[in-house]
C-alpha positions in Angstrom: 13.8 36.2 44.2 12.7 39.9 45.3 11.5 42.8 42.4 13.9 45.3 41.8 11.9 48.9 43.3 14.3 52.0 43.0 11.2 53.9 43.0 9.8 52.6 46.1 13.3 51.9 47.7 13.8 56.0 46.9 10.6 57.4 48.3 11.4 55.0 51.6 14.9 56.6 52.1 13.1 59.7 51.7 10.5 59.1 53.9 13.0 57.9 56.6 15.2 60.9 56.4 12.5 62.9 56.4 11.1 61.4 59.5 14.3 61.7 61.1 15.2 65.5 60.2 11.3 66.2 61.6 11.9 64.3 65.1 15.2 65.9 65.9 14.2 69.3 64.7 10.5 69.5 66.0 11.6 67.0 69.6 15.2 67.4 69.5 15.0 63.9 69.7 17.2 61.4 67.4 14.6 59.0 65.5 16.2 55.4 66.8 12.8 52.8 67.0 14.8 51.3 69.9 15.2 53.5 71.9 11.0 54.8 71.0 9.9 51.5 71.5 12.1 50.6 74.6 10.5 53.9 76.2 6.7 52.9 75.0 7.1 49.6 76.7 8.5 51.7 80.0 5.3 53.5 80.0 7.5 56.6 79.8 4.7 59.0 80.0 6.8 62.2 79.5 6.9 62.3 76.1 4.9 58.7 75.3 2.5 60.9 72.8 4.7 60.9 70.2 6.6 57.9 70.6 3.6 55.5 70.9 2.0 57.4 67.6 5.5 56.5 65.9 5.5 52.7 67.2 1.9 52.9 65.8 2.4 54.3 62.5 5.8 52.0 61.9 3.5 48.5 62.9 -0.4 49.9 60.9 1.1 51.6 57.5 2.6 48.0 56.1 -0.2 46.2 57.3 -2.5 48.9 56.1 -0.5 49.0 52.6 -0.8 45.3 52.4 -4.6 45.4 53.0 -4.9 47.9 50.3 -2.9 46.8 47.6 -1.4 43.7 48.1 2.2 42.4 48.8 4.2 45.0 47.3 7.9 44.0 48.5 7.9 40.8 46.1 9.2 38.5 49.1 7.5 34.7 50.1 6.1 34.9 53.7 8.0 33.8 56.1 7.9 31.4 59.2 6.5 32.8 62.2 9.3 31.2 64.3 11.6 32.5 62.3 10.5 36.1 62.2 10.4 35.7 66.2 14.2 34.3 66.4 15.2 37.0 64.0 13.4 39.0 66.2 15.2 38.4 69.7 18.5 38.3 67.9 17.7 41.6 66.1 16.8 43.1 70.0 19.7 41.5 71.6 22.0 43.5 69.0 20.4 46.4 69.8 21.0 46.3 73.0 24.6 44.8 72.9 25.2 48.1 70.4 23.8 50.2 72.2 21.0 51.5 69.7 20.0 50.2 66.3 20.5 50.5 63.1 17.7 53.1 62.4 19.5 55.5 65.2 23.0 54.9 64.2 23.1 54.8 60.6 21.1 57.5 59.8 20.6 59.8 62.9 24.2 59.0 64.1 25.9 59.4 61.0 24.3 62.4 60.2 25.5 63.9 63.5 29.3 62.8 62.9 28.8 61.0 65.5 32.0 58.5 65.7 30.5 55.9 67.7 27.4 55.1 65.3 29.9 55.1 62.0 32.0 52.5 63.9 28.5 51.0 65.4 27.0 50.9 61.3 30.2 49.7 60.0 29.8 46.4 62.4 26.2 46.1 61.5 26.9 46.4 57.7 29.7 44.1 58.0 27.8 41.5 60.1 25.1 41.8 57.3 27.7 41.5 54.7 29.3 38.2 56.5 25.9 36.4 57.1 24.9 37.2 53.4 27.9 35.6 52.0 28.1 32.6 54.7 24.5 31.8 53.9 24.5 31.9 50.1 28.2 31.3 49.0 29.3 28.8 51.9 26.1 27.4 52.9 25.1 27.3 49.1 21.3 28.3 50.4 19.3 31.0 48.1 16.2 32.4 49.5 
């Protein structure tokens, strides 16, 4: 199973909130990774500088921490094919939902967007249903 790490969880939440507040106050932009990554991959040169650094930091920081301190999350490694399939499903859901969980759940709800509240309820409902089916209906423990 996983380790209970409330300190790391609170720190992570504070850093996510800080990055969302800074992104909105400094750039006037919602910090949703799907939109940021999409614009980087489209080579949107108007604002690529901060978006590219954001993506590099998002990918590089966990790798740097893993190399420096070892695994801190308590999870067993996942098969690469499973990660690719999961990534494709998340990408599809992001397009379908008009944004990602960070954009809707953090930035959208804080701006009192009804669309984001509905989207976040759908995300969370799907996650709860998935965990229930996998753990209780199928009896699989991860």
